[in-house]
C-alpha positions in Angstrom: 9.5 26.8 -3.1 6.6 27.8 -0.9 4.8 29.3 -3.9 5.0 25.9 -5.5 3.6 24.2 -2.4 0.8 26.8 -2.1 -0.1 26.3 -5.7 -0.2 22.5 -5.2 -2.4 23.0 -2.2 -4.7 25.3 -4.0 -4.9 23.7 -7.4 -4.1 20.0 -6.6 -1.7 20.0 -9.6 1.7 21.1 -10.8 3.4 20.8 -14.1 6.0 18.0 -14.5 8.8 20.5 -14.3 7.4 22.0 -11.1 7.0 18.6 -9.6 10.6 17.8 -10.4 11.7 21.1 -8.9 9.7 20.4 -5.8 11.0 16.9 -5.0 14.6 17.6 -6.0 15.2 21.0 -4.4 13.0 21.1 -1.3 14.7 22.2 1.9 14.1 20.7 5.3 12.2 23.8 6.3 10.0 23.8 3.2 9.4 20.1 3.7 7.9 20.7 7.1 5.6 23.3 5.4 4.7 20.7 2.8 3.8 18.2 5.5 1.7 20.9 7.3 -0.2 21.5 4.0 -0.7 17.8 3.5 -2.1 17.4 7.1 -4.5 20.3 6.5 -5.7 18.8 3.3 -6.3 15.4 4.9 -8.2 17.0 7.7 -10.4 18.9 5.2 -11.5 15.6 3.7 -11.3 13.2 6.7 -11.1 15.3 9.8 -8.6 13.9 12.3 -9.5 10.3 11.4 -7.1 7.5 10.8 -8.5 4.2 9.5 -7.4 0.7 10.4 -7.1 -2.1 7.9 -6.7 -5.6 9.1 -3.9 -7.2 7.0 -4.1 -10.9 6.3 -1.1 -12.2 4.4 -2.6 -15.3 2.9 0.3 -16.8 1.0 4.1 -16.5 0.6 4.1 -18.5 -2.7 4.4 -16.5 -5.9 4.8 -17.5 -9.5 6.6 -14.3 -10.4 10.3 -13.6 -10.2 10.4 -9.8 -9.5 14.0 -8.8 -8.9 13.3 -6.9 -5.7 10.9 -9.2 -3.8 11.9 -11.8 -1.2 8.9 -13.9 -2.2 10.2 -14.3 -5.8 9.7 -17.8 -7.2 13.4 -18.5 -7.5 14.2 -17.7 -3.9 14.9 -21.2 -2.5 15.5 -19.8 1.0 12.0 -18.4 1.4 9.7 -20.1 3.9 6.5 -20.9 2.1 3.0 -21.1 3.5 -0.5 -20.6 2.6 -3.6 -20.0 4.7 -6.8 -22.1 4.2 -10.3 -20.7 4.4 -10.7 -21.5 8.0 -7.5 -19.7 9.0 -8.5 -16.6 7.0 -11.9 -16.6 8.6 -10.3 -16.9 12.0 -8.2 -13.8 11.2 -11.3 -11.9 10.2 -13.0 -13.0 13.4 -10.1 -11.6 15.5 -10.1 -8.4 13.5 -13.8 -7.9 13.8 -13.8 -8.4 17.6 -11.0 -5.7 17.7 -13.2 -3.3 15.9 -11.6 -3.5 12.4 -14.1 -3.0 9.6 -11.8 -3.6 6.6 -10.0 -6.9 5.9 -7.1 -6.9 3.4 -6.3 -10.2 1.8 -2.7 -9.9 0.4 -0.4 -12.5 -1.1 1.9 -13.5 -3.8 0.5 -14.6 -7.1 -0.2 -18.1 -5.9 -2.0 -20.3 -8.4 -3.3 -22.5 -5.6 -6.0 -20.0 -5.1 -8.2 -20.6 -8.0 -11.2 -18.3 -8.8 -13.4 -20.9 -7.2 -11.5 -20.9 -4.0 -11.2 -17.1 -3.8 -14.9 -16.6 -4.6 -15.8 -19.0 -1.8 -13.6 -17.2 0.7 -14.7 -13.7 -0.4 -18.4 -14.6 -0.4 -18.2 -16.2 3.1 -16.5 -13.1 4.5 -19.1 -10.9 2.9 -22.0 -13.0 4.4 -20.3 -13.2 7.8 -19.4 -9.5 8.0 -21.8 -7.5 5.8 -20.7 -4.2 7.4 -17.1 -4.6 6.4 -15.0 -3.8 3.4 -13.0 -6.5 1.7 -9.8 -5.5 0.0 -7.7 -7.8 -2.2 -4.1 -7.4 -3.1 -3.4 -10.6 -5.1 -1.7 -9.3 -8.3 -2.5 -9.4 -11.9 -5.6 -11.4 -12.9 -7.9 -11.5 -15.9 -10.9 -9.1 -16.2 -13.1 -12.1 -15.8 -11.5 -13.1 -12.5 -11.7 -9.5 -11.2 -15.4 -9.4 -12.0 -16.0 -12.7 -10.1 -14.3 -11.3 -7.0 -16.3 -8.1 -7.2 -19.6 -10.0 -7.7 -18.7 -12.2 -4.7 -18.4 -9.1 -2.4 -14.9 -7.6 -2.7 -14.9 -3.8 -2.6 -11.3 -2.7 -3.1 -8.2 -3.9 -4.9 -4.6 -2.8 -4.4 -2.2 -3.3 -7.3 0.9 -1.2 -7.2 1.9 -0.1 -10.7 5.5 -0.1 -9.4 7.0 2.1 -12.2 5.0 3.9 -14.9 8.1 4.2 -17.0 8.5 1.1 -19.1 12.3 1.2 -19.1 12.4 1.2 -15.3 9.6 -1.4 -15.0 11.7 -3.7 -17.2 14.7 -3.3 -15.0 12.7 -4.3 -11.9 10.8 -7.3 -13.4 11.5 -10.3 -15.6 10.6 -10.2 -19.3 7.3 -11.9 -18.9 6.0 -8.9 -16.9 5.3 -5.5 -18.4 3.8 -2.2 -17.5 1.2 -2.3 -20.2 -0.4 -5.4 -18.6 -0.3 -3.8 -15.2 -2.0 -0.7 -16.4 -4.7 -2.7 -18.2 -5.4 -4.5 -14.9 -5.7 -1.2 -13.1 -8.1 0.2 -15.7 -10.2 -3.0 -15.6 -10.4 -2.9 -11.9 -11.7 0.7 -11.9 -14.2 0.0 -14.7 -15.6 -3.0 -12.8 -16.3 -0.7 -9.8 -13.5 -1.5 -7.4 -12.1 1.2 -5.2 -8.7 0.9 -6.8 -5.2 1.4 -5.4 -1.8 1.9 -7.2 1.6 2.9 -5.9 5.4 2.5 -6.2 8.6 2.0 -4.2 10.7 5.0 -3.5 14.4 4.7 -4.2 14.2 1.5 -6.2 17.3 0.5 -8.1 17.7 2.6 -11.4 14.9 5.0 -10.3 15.5 8.7 -11.1 13.6 11.7 -10.0 12.2 11.9 -13.6 10.8 8.4 -13.1 9.1 9.6 -9.9 7.5 12.5 -11.7 6.0 10.1 -14.3 4.6 8.1 -11.4 3.1 11.2 -9.8 1.6 12.2 -13.1 0.0 8.8 -13.6 -1.4 8.9 -10.1 -2.9 12.4 -10.7 -4.4 11.3 -14.1 -5.7 7.9 -12.8 -7.3 9.3 -9.7 -7.0 6.2 -7.6 -9.0 5.8 -4.3 -5.8 4.4 -2.6 -2.1 4.9 -3.1 0.6 2.7 -1.5 4.1 4.3 -1.3 7.0 3.0 0.8 10.7 3.1 0.6 12.5 0.3 -1.3 14.1 -2.1 1.2 16.5 -4.8 -0.1 16.2 -8.5 0.5 19.5 -10.4 0.6 18.1 -13.3 -1.5 17.3 -11.2 -4.5 19.4 -9.6 -7.3 19.0 -6.3 -5.5 20.2 -7.6 -2.2 23.2 -5.3 -2.0 21.3 -2.1 -3.1 20.8 0.9 -0.9 17.4 1.3 0.8 15.2 4.2 -0.3 15.1 7.5 1.5 12.6 7.9 4.3 12.4 11.7 3.8 11.8 11.3 0.1 9.1 8.8 0.8 7.5 11.2 3.3 7.8 14.1 0.8 6.0 12.0 -1.9 3.3 11.0 0.5 2.6 14.6 1.1 2.7 15.4 -2.6 0.2 12.6 -3.4 -2.1 13.8 -0.6 -2.2 17.2 -2.3 -2.4 15.9 -5.9 -5.4 13.6 -4.9 -6.9 15.2 -1.8 -9.5 12.4 -1.2 -7.0 9.5 -1.4 -6.8 6.9 1.3 -3.0 6.9 2.0 -1.4 4.3 4.3 1.7 4.7 6.4 3.1 1.5 5.2 4.9 -1.3 7.0 8.0 -0.6 4.9 8.0 3.0 6.2 7.8 1.7 9.8 10.5 -0.8 9.1 12.8 1.9 7.7 12.2 4.3 10.5 11.1 3.6 14.1 8.8 6.6 13.9 7.6 5.8 10.4 3.9 5.4 11.4 3.8 8.8 13.1 5.9 10.5 10.5 3.6 9.1 7.8 0.5 10.4 9.4 2.1 13.8 9.9 2.9 13.8 6.2 -0.7 13.3 5.2 -1.3 9.5 5.6 -4.6 8.4 7.1 -4.5 4.6 7.0 -2.5 2.1 9.1 -2.6 -1.6 8.7 -2.2 -3.8 11.8 -1.3 -7.4 10.9 -4.0 -10.0 11.6 -2.0 -12.9 10.1 -1.2 -15.9 12.3 1.9 -14.9 14.3 3.9 -17.9 13.2 3.5 -16.9 9.6 4.3 -13.2 9.8 8.1 -13.5 9.5 7.7 -15.9 6.6 6.0 -13.2 4.5 9.3 -11.5 4.0 9.2 -9.1 1.0 12.4 -7.4 2.3 14.9 -8.0 5.1 14.1 -7.0 8.7 10.4 -6.5 8.0 8.7 -5.1 11.0 6.4 -7.6 12.6 5.0 -8.1 16.0 4.9 -11.2 18.1 2.4 -9.4 20.4 -1.2 -10.4 20.1 -3.3 -8.3 17.8 -5.2 -6.6 20.6 -2.0 -5.3 22.1 -0.7 -4.2 18.7 -4.0 -2.3 18.1 -3.8 -0.6 21.5 -0.3 0.5 20.8 -1.3 1.9 17.4 -4.2 3.9 19.0 -1.9 5.3 21.7 0.7 6.5 19.2 -1.9 8.0 16.8 -3.7 9.8 19.7 -0.4 11.2 20.9 -0.2 13.3 17.7 -3.7 14.6 17.8 -5.5 12.0 15.6 -8.3 9.5 16.3 -8.4 5.8 15.3 -11.9 5.3 13.8 -13.6 1.9 13.8 -15.3 2.3 10.4 -14.8 1.0 6.9 -13.3 4.3 5.9 -14.3 4.5 2.2 -12.8 7.1 0.0 -14.7 10.4 0.0 
Protein backbone atom coordinates (compact mmCIF):
# COMPACT_ATOMS: atom_id res chain seq x y z
CA UNK A 1 0.00 0.00 0.00
CA UNK A 2 2.86 2.40 0.76
CA UNK A 3 4.17 1.92 -2.75
CA UNK A 4 0.82 3.20 -4.04
CA UNK A 5 0.94 6.17 -1.68
CA UNK A 6 4.52 6.95 -2.70
CA UNK A 7 3.53 6.78 -6.35
CA UNK A 8 0.59 9.11 -5.72
CA UNK A 9 2.89 11.55 -3.90
CA UNK A 10 5.51 11.41 -6.65
CA UNK A 11 3.31 11.42 -9.76
CA UNK A 12 0.07 13.09 -8.55
CA UNK A 13 -1.85 10.28 -10.20
CA UNK A 14 -2.93 6.66 -9.95
CA UNK A 15 -4.94 4.42 -12.23
CA UNK A 16 -8.59 3.91 -11.38
CA UNK A 17 -7.88 0.39 -10.13
CA UNK A 18 -5.06 1.70 -7.93
CA UNK A 19 -7.30 4.40 -6.49
CA UNK A 20 -9.95 1.78 -5.75
CA UNK A 21 -7.38 -0.43 -4.05
CA UNK A 22 -6.09 2.49 -1.99
CA UNK A 23 -9.42 3.70 -0.64
CA UNK A 24 -10.90 0.25 0.00
CA UNK A 25 -7.93 -1.58 1.51
CA UNK A 26 -5.91 1.06 3.35
CA UNK A 27 -5.00 0.13 6.91
CA UNK A 28 -5.05 2.56 9.81
CA UNK A 29 -1.26 2.62 9.84
CA UNK A 30 -1.03 3.31 6.11
CA UNK A 31 -3.74 5.95 6.45
CA UNK A 32 -1.49 7.85 8.86
CA UNK A 33 1.30 7.64 6.32
CA UNK A 34 -1.07 8.95 3.65
CA UNK A 35 -1.97 11.90 5.90
CA UNK A 36 1.72 12.62 6.45
CA UNK A 37 2.33 12.67 2.71
CA UNK A 38 -0.66 14.96 2.18
CA UNK A 39 0.60 17.37 4.86
CA UNK A 40 4.02 17.42 3.27
CA UNK A 41 2.54 18.16 -0.14
CA UNK A 42 0.39 20.97 1.25
CA UNK A 43 3.45 22.45 2.93
CA UNK A 44 5.40 22.28 -0.33
CA UNK A 45 2.79 24.49 -1.97
CA UNK A 46 1.48 26.63 0.88
CA UNK A 47 4.02 26.29 3.71
CA UNK A 48 2.25 25.99 7.09
CA UNK A 49 -0.46 28.44 6.08
CA UNK A 50 -4.16 27.93 6.70
CA UNK A 51 -6.50 30.42 5.06
CA UNK A 52 -9.72 31.79 6.49
CA UNK A 53 -12.89 32.30 4.45
CA UNK A 54 -15.70 34.35 5.93
CA UNK A 55 -18.90 32.40 5.26
CA UNK A 56 -22.09 34.41 4.75
CA UNK A 57 -25.17 32.21 4.33
CA UNK A 58 -27.41 34.64 2.48
CA UNK A 59 -30.60 32.60 2.04
CA UNK A 60 -32.26 29.38 3.22
CA UNK A 61 -34.78 29.47 0.36
CA UNK A 62 -34.18 27.06 -2.51
CA UNK A 63 -36.19 26.19 -5.60
CA UNK A 64 -34.67 22.71 -5.82
CA UNK A 65 -35.81 19.55 -4.08
CA UNK A 66 -32.59 17.55 -3.66
CA UNK A 67 -33.29 14.46 -1.62
CA UNK A 68 -30.47 14.97 0.92
CA UNK A 69 -30.79 18.67 1.71
CA UNK A 70 -32.66 20.24 4.61
CA UNK A 71 -33.27 23.39 2.55
CA UNK A 72 -35.17 21.43 -0.14
CA UNK A 73 -38.20 23.28 -1.46
CA UNK A 74 -40.73 20.75 -0.16
CA UNK A 75 -39.45 20.85 3.43
CA UNK A 76 -42.29 22.74 5.12
CA UNK A 77 -40.49 22.59 8.47
CA UNK A 78 -37.48 24.61 7.32
CA UNK A 79 -37.13 28.11 8.73
CA UNK A 80 -36.67 30.44 5.77
CA UNK A 81 -34.82 33.72 5.70
CA UNK A 82 -32.84 35.84 3.28
CA UNK A 83 -30.32 38.59 3.93
CA UNK A 84 -30.63 41.94 2.22
CA UNK A 85 -27.74 43.97 0.87
CA UNK A 86 -27.19 45.94 4.06
CA UNK A 87 -27.04 42.77 6.17
CA UNK A 88 -24.55 41.15 3.79
CA UNK A 89 -22.36 44.26 3.83
CA UNK A 90 -22.47 44.32 7.63
CA UNK A 91 -21.21 40.72 7.64
CA UNK A 92 -18.37 41.75 5.32
CA UNK A 93 -17.51 44.67 7.59
CA UNK A 94 -17.30 42.36 10.59
CA UNK A 95 -15.13 39.91 8.66
CA UNK A 96 -12.80 42.57 7.33
CA UNK A 97 -12.24 44.01 10.79
CA UNK A 98 -11.33 40.50 11.96
CA UNK A 99 -8.70 40.24 9.23
CA UNK A 100 -10.60 38.01 6.80
CA UNK A 101 -9.81 38.72 3.15
CA UNK A 102 -12.23 36.33 1.45
CA UNK A 103 -16.01 36.50 1.69
CA UNK A 104 -18.09 33.48 0.64
CA UNK A 105 -21.70 34.23 -0.30
CA UNK A 106 -23.54 30.92 -0.07
CA UNK A 107 -27.21 30.11 -0.35
CA UNK A 108 -29.92 27.97 -1.82
CA UNK A 109 -31.01 28.63 -5.39
CA UNK A 110 -33.23 31.52 -4.37
CA UNK A 111 -34.91 33.28 -7.29
CA UNK A 112 -35.36 36.41 -5.18
CA UNK A 113 -31.74 37.25 -5.94
CA UNK A 114 -31.96 38.33 -9.55
CA UNK A 115 -28.82 39.05 -11.55
CA UNK A 116 -29.45 42.74 -10.97
CA UNK A 117 -29.57 42.31 -7.19
CA UNK A 118 -26.51 40.06 -7.10
CA UNK A 119 -24.46 42.29 -9.38
CA UNK A 120 -25.27 45.25 -7.15
CA UNK A 121 -24.19 43.34 -4.03
CA UNK A 122 -21.01 41.96 -5.64
CA UNK A 123 -19.94 45.28 -7.13
CA UNK A 124 -20.50 47.08 -3.81
CA UNK A 125 -18.38 44.54 -1.95
CA UNK A 126 -15.70 44.84 -4.62
CA UNK A 127 -15.61 48.65 -4.33
CA UNK A 128 -15.67 48.56 -0.54
CA UNK A 129 -13.01 45.85 -0.17
CA UNK A 130 -10.76 45.94 -3.26
CA UNK A 131 -8.11 43.77 -1.57
CA UNK A 132 -10.52 40.91 -0.87
CA UNK A 133 -11.63 37.88 -2.83
CA UNK A 134 -15.34 37.30 -3.38
CA UNK A 135 -16.49 33.69 -3.62
CA UNK A 136 -20.00 32.70 -4.68
CA UNK A 137 -21.78 29.42 -4.01
CA UNK A 138 -25.26 29.97 -5.38
CA UNK A 139 -25.88 26.97 -7.58
CA UNK A 140 -26.57 26.50 -11.26
CA UNK A 141 -26.89 29.64 -13.36
CA UNK A 142 -26.68 30.51 -17.04
CA UNK A 143 -23.32 31.36 -18.57
CA UNK A 144 -24.64 34.91 -19.03
CA UNK A 145 -25.34 35.21 -15.30
CA UNK A 146 -21.95 33.81 -14.37
CA UNK A 147 -20.28 36.32 -16.68
CA UNK A 148 -22.18 39.19 -15.05
CA UNK A 149 -21.02 38.12 -11.59
CA UNK A 150 -17.43 37.83 -12.77
CA UNK A 151 -17.54 41.24 -14.44
CA UNK A 152 -18.98 42.73 -11.23
CA UNK A 153 -15.95 41.54 -9.27
CA UNK A 154 -16.51 37.97 -8.08
CA UNK A 155 -13.34 35.85 -8.18
CA UNK A 156 -14.30 32.33 -7.20
CA UNK A 157 -17.28 30.03 -7.53
CA UNK A 158 -18.00 26.87 -5.58
CA UNK A 159 -20.33 24.34 -7.21
CA UNK A 160 -20.09 20.81 -5.93
CA UNK A 161 -20.59 18.32 -8.72
CA UNK A 162 -22.09 15.99 -6.06
CA UNK A 163 -21.71 12.77 -8.08
CA UNK A 164 -19.94 12.34 -11.40
CA UNK A 165 -21.82 9.10 -12.10
CA UNK A 166 -25.15 9.93 -13.73
CA UNK A 167 -26.85 6.94 -12.11
CA UNK A 168 -25.88 8.07 -8.62
CA UNK A 169 -26.65 11.72 -9.37
CA UNK A 170 -30.17 10.74 -10.42
CA UNK A 171 -30.71 8.91 -7.12
CA UNK A 172 -29.76 12.01 -5.11
CA UNK A 173 -31.72 14.59 -7.12
CA UNK A 174 -35.17 15.03 -8.71
CA UNK A 175 -35.60 14.45 -12.43
CA UNK A 176 -35.26 18.12 -13.39
CA UNK A 177 -31.61 18.10 -12.28
CA UNK A 178 -28.85 16.19 -14.07
CA UNK A 179 -25.09 15.83 -13.98
CA UNK A 180 -24.68 17.06 -17.57
CA UNK A 181 -26.03 20.50 -16.66
CA UNK A 182 -23.89 20.60 -13.53
CA UNK A 183 -20.74 19.76 -15.49
CA UNK A 184 -21.59 22.37 -18.13
CA UNK A 185 -21.85 24.97 -15.37
CA UNK A 186 -18.45 24.01 -14.01
CA UNK A 187 -16.91 24.18 -17.48
CA UNK A 188 -18.49 27.59 -18.10
CA UNK A 189 -17.20 28.94 -14.79
CA UNK A 190 -13.66 27.90 -15.57
CA UNK A 191 -13.79 29.28 -19.11
CA UNK A 192 -15.02 32.65 -17.82
CA UNK A 193 -12.02 32.85 -15.50
CA UNK A 194 -13.39 31.98 -12.07
CA UNK A 195 -11.25 30.07 -9.65
CA UNK A 196 -13.60 27.12 -9.64
CA UNK A 197 -14.47 24.58 -6.97
CA UNK A 198 -16.24 21.23 -7.17
CA UNK A 199 -16.72 18.41 -4.67
CA UNK A 200 -18.98 15.71 -3.30
CA UNK A 201 -20.44 14.10 -0.19
CA UNK A 202 -18.76 11.03 1.26
CA UNK A 203 -21.05 8.17 2.18
CA UNK A 204 -24.14 9.48 0.40
CA UNK A 205 -26.97 6.94 -0.02
CA UNK A 206 -26.32 4.52 -2.89
CA UNK A 207 -22.70 5.67 -3.22
CA UNK A 208 -20.11 2.93 -3.83
CA UNK A 209 -16.33 3.01 -3.84
CA UNK A 210 -16.51 2.80 -7.62
CA UNK A 211 -18.57 5.99 -7.67
CA UNK A 212 -15.95 7.68 -5.52
CA UNK A 213 -13.18 6.67 -7.92
CA UNK A 214 -15.12 8.32 -10.75
CA UNK A 215 -15.39 11.48 -8.63
CA UNK A 216 -11.64 11.42 -7.99
CA UNK A 217 -10.91 10.91 -11.68
CA UNK A 218 -13.13 13.86 -12.58
CA UNK A 219 -11.36 16.05 -10.03
CA UNK A 220 -7.97 15.04 -11.39
CA UNK A 221 -8.99 15.75 -14.98
CA UNK A 222 -10.88 18.97 -14.23
CA UNK A 223 -8.07 20.47 -12.10
CA UNK A 224 -10.24 22.71 -9.92
CA UNK A 225 -8.71 25.41 -7.77
CA UNK A 226 -10.92 24.32 -4.84
CA UNK A 227 -12.52 21.07 -3.74
CA UNK A 228 -15.19 20.72 -1.05
CA UNK A 229 -15.50 17.25 0.50
CA UNK A 230 -17.46 16.41 3.61
CA UNK A 231 -19.31 13.43 5.05
CA UNK A 232 -22.96 12.93 4.18
CA UNK A 233 -25.04 13.92 7.20
CA UNK A 234 -28.78 13.16 7.19
CA UNK A 235 -31.58 15.65 7.77
CA UNK A 236 -34.73 14.23 9.33
CA UNK A 237 -37.06 16.20 7.05
CA UNK A 238 -35.72 14.67 3.84
CA UNK A 239 -36.18 11.30 2.08
CA UNK A 240 -32.74 10.31 3.40
CA UNK A 241 -33.49 11.23 6.99
CA UNK A 242 -32.97 7.70 8.29
CA UNK A 243 -29.79 6.99 6.34
CA UNK A 244 -26.44 6.46 8.02
CA UNK A 245 -23.94 9.32 8.09
CA UNK A 246 -20.79 9.11 6.02
CA UNK A 247 -17.51 7.93 7.51
CA UNK A 248 -15.18 10.53 8.98
CA UNK A 249 -12.14 8.38 8.26
CA UNK A 250 -13.10 7.81 4.65
CA UNK A 251 -13.65 11.56 4.31
CA UNK A 252 -10.19 12.26 5.71
CA UNK A 253 -8.67 9.63 3.44
CA UNK A 254 -10.25 11.28 0.41
CA UNK A 255 -9.11 14.74 1.50
CA UNK A 256 -5.56 13.41 1.55
CA UNK A 257 -5.96 11.70 -1.82
CA UNK A 258 -7.32 14.89 -3.39
CA UNK A 259 -4.40 16.89 -1.94
CA UNK A 260 -2.00 14.50 -3.66
CA UNK A 261 -3.95 14.32 -6.93
CA UNK A 262 -4.16 18.13 -7.21
CA UNK A 263 -1.28 19.45 -5.06
CA UNK A 264 -2.15 23.14 -5.45
CA UNK A 265 -5.80 22.75 -4.52
CA UNK A 266 -7.38 24.91 -1.83
CA UNK A 267 -8.99 22.32 0.41
CA UNK A 268 -11.35 23.21 3.26
CA UNK A 269 -11.91 21.33 6.47
CA UNK A 270 -15.68 21.62 6.11
CA UNK A 271 -18.37 22.39 8.65
CA UNK A 272 -19.84 18.94 7.96
CA UNK A 273 -16.55 17.34 8.99
CA UNK A 274 -16.46 19.39 12.19
CA UNK A 275 -20.11 18.46 12.85
CA UNK A 276 -19.36 14.76 12.38
CA UNK A 277 -16.28 14.86 14.60
CA UNK A 278 -15.43 17.18 17.46
CA UNK A 279 -11.84 17.23 16.18
CA UNK A 280 -12.88 17.50 12.53
CA UNK A 281 -11.09 20.78 11.88
CA UNK A 282 -7.77 19.57 13.27
CA UNK A 283 -8.11 16.17 11.61
CA UNK A 284 -8.89 17.83 8.29
CA UNK A 285 -5.79 20.03 8.39
CA UNK A 286 -3.69 17.05 9.39
CA UNK A 287 -5.06 15.25 6.31
CA UNK A 288 -3.97 18.02 3.95
CA UNK A 289 -6.71 20.66 4.21
CA UNK A 290 -5.58 24.29 4.27
CA UNK A 291 -8.82 26.30 4.43
CA UNK A 292 -11.30 26.87 7.27
CA UNK A 293 -14.50 28.87 7.03
CA UNK A 294 -15.64 30.78 10.13
CA UNK A 295 -19.29 31.81 9.91
CA UNK A 296 -20.00 35.54 9.55
CA UNK A 297 -23.76 35.10 9.14
CA UNK A 298 -26.02 36.85 11.66
CA UNK A 299 -26.15 34.60 14.71
CA UNK A 300 -29.96 34.41 14.66
CA UNK A 301 -29.88 32.94 11.15
CA UNK A 302 -27.16 30.35 11.50
CA UNK A 303 -29.34 27.55 12.86
CA UNK A 304 -31.92 28.20 10.13
CA UNK A 305 -29.38 27.36 7.41
CA UNK A 306 -29.75 23.69 8.23
CA UNK A 307 -28.50 21.51 5.39
CA UNK A 308 -28.37 18.55 7.80
CA UNK A 309 -29.32 17.90 11.42
CA UNK A 310 -27.11 19.01 14.31
CA UNK A 311 -25.11 21.38 12.12
CA UNK A 312 -22.24 22.86 14.07
CA UNK A 313 -22.79 26.54 14.63
CA UNK A 314 -21.58 28.98 17.22
CA UNK A 315 -23.55 31.51 19.22
CA UNK A 316 -20.23 33.11 20.12
CA UNK A 317 -19.35 36.37 18.46
CA UNK A 318 -17.25 36.00 15.33
CA UNK A 319 -14.16 37.46 17.02
CA UNK A 320 -14.28 34.74 19.67
CA UNK A 321 -14.81 32.04 17.08
CA UNK A 322 -11.84 33.28 15.04
CA UNK A 323 -9.62 33.38 18.12
CA UNK A 324 -10.57 29.77 18.93
CA UNK A 325 -9.84 28.70 15.34
CA UNK A 326 -6.41 30.31 15.45
CA UNK A 327 -5.62 28.69 18.78
CA UNK A 328 -6.54 25.20 17.54
CA UNK A 329 -4.65 25.59 14.28
CA UNK A 330 -1.51 26.88 16.01
CA UNK A 331 -1.66 23.93 18.42
CA UNK A 332 -0.85 21.57 15.52
CA UNK A 333 1.95 23.67 14.06
CA UNK A 334 0.10 25.77 11.48
CA UNK A 335 -0.47 29.49 11.09
CA UNK A 336 -3.67 31.31 10.23
CA UNK A 337 -2.84 33.75 7.46
CA UNK A 338 -4.75 36.98 6.96
CA UNK A 339 -4.55 36.93 3.17
CA UNK A 340 -6.78 36.17 0.20
CA UNK A 341 -5.09 32.83 -0.23
CA UNK A 342 -5.45 32.35 -3.98
CA UNK A 343 -4.60 28.99 -5.51
CA UNK A 344 -0.95 28.65 -6.43
